C-alpha positions in Angstrom: -28.3 -7.8 -0.5 -25.8 -6.3 -2.8 -22.6 -4.1 -2.5 -22.2 -1.8 -5.5 -19.2 0.2 -6.4 -20.8 3.1 -8.8 -18.9 6.0 -10.3 -19.9 8.7 -7.7 -17.8 11.3 -9.5 -20.5 11.0 -12.3 -23.0 12.2 -10.1 -23.0 15.8 -8.8 -26.1 15.8 -6.5 -27.0 15.1 -2.8 -25.8 11.8 -1.8 -29.1 10.6 -0.3 -30.7 11.6 -3.7 -27.7 9.4 -5.2 -28.9 6.7 -2.8 -32.1 6.7 -4.2 -31.0 6.7 -7.8 -29.1 3.4 -7.1 -32.2 1.8 -5.3 -34.3 2.8 -8.6 -31.1 1.4 -10.7 -31.5 -2.0 -8.8 -35.2 -2.3 -9.0 -35.0 -1.3 -12.8 -32.7 -4.4 -13.1 -35.2 -6.6 -11.4 -38.4 -5.5 -13.3 -40.0 -8.0 -15.4 -37.9 -10.7 -14.0 -38.1 -11.0 -10.0 -40.5 -8.3 -10.1 -43.5 -6.9 -11.9 -42.3 -4.5 -14.6 -45.0 -1.8 -13.3 -43.4 -1.3 -9.8 -43.1 2.3 -8.8 -42.5 4.2 -5.6 -45.2 4.4 -3.2 -43.2 6.3 -0.5 -39.9 7.1 0.6 -38.7 6.7 4.3 -36.9 9.6 5.5 -34.0 9.2 7.8 -34.6 5.3 8.3 -31.1 4.4 9.6 -30.7 1.7 7.1 -27.8 -0.5 8.3 -26.5 2.5 10.1 -24.8 3.8 7.0 -24.7 7.4 5.5 -27.1 9.0 3.2 -29.2 6.1 3.4 -32.9 5.8 2.1 -35.6 3.3 2.3 -38.2 3.1 -0.7 -41.6 1.3 -0.4 -42.5 0.2 -4.0 -46.0 -1.2 -5.4 -47.3 -2.8 -8.3 -50.5 -1.3 -9.7 -51.1 -4.8 -11.8 -50.2 -7.4 -9.4 -50.0 -8.2 -5.6 -46.5 -7.5 -5.1 -44.9 -5.0 -2.9 -41.3 -4.4 -2.1 -39.0 -2.7 0.3 -35.7 -1.3 -1.1 -32.8 0.6 0.9 -29.6 1.6 0.2 -26.8 3.6 2.0 -23.3 4.7 1.3 -20.1 3.1 3.2 -16.8 4.6 4.2 -15.4 3.3 1.1 -18.0 4.8 -1.3 -19.6 1.5 -1.9 -23.5 1.5 -1.9 -25.1 -1.2 0.1 -28.5 -2.2 -1.5 -31.2 -4.6 0.0 -34.5 -5.6 -1.6 -37.3 -7.5 -0.1 -40.8 -8.4 -2.1 -43.6 -10.6 -1.4 -47.5 -10.3 -1.6 -49.1 -6.8 -0.4 -51.0 -8.5 2.2 -47.8 -9.9 4.0 -45.9 -6.6 3.0 -48.4 -4.6 4.6 -47.6 -6.2 8.0 -45.1 -5.0 10.6 -43.4 -8.7 10.1 -42.3 -7.6 6.5 -40.7 -4.4 7.6 -39.0 -5.8 10.7 -37.6 -8.5 8.6 -36.2 -6.0 6.2 -35.1 -3.7 8.8 -33.4 -6.5 10.8 -30.3 -6.1 8.4 -30.1 -2.7 10.1 -29.5 -4.6 13.5 -26.4 -5.9 11.9 -25.0 -2.8 11.2 -21.9 -2.3 8.9 -18.3 -3.1 9.4 
């Protein structure tokens, strides 16, 4: 889990799209190191309520060349920080409800 203070003034689009861009940025940082370099978005979950933050998004990523799947979520705080969380593991485990419940458990903590 990360707290990032990006330059929001450099982005003029929708803030949910901004959250998606920050998630992709973090996945790009992990590519080839913690995660396979061929991770791509499999689906974007709309209105996931990630950590009760505004303009939030949760994206499921999959690797075509390996057995890795990841959930990555982000939302914007009141002080314009972006909270990002990433959970990854084998597809067989990540396809289970347990994996998403573990990821979503951070949402139960809330923010603030």
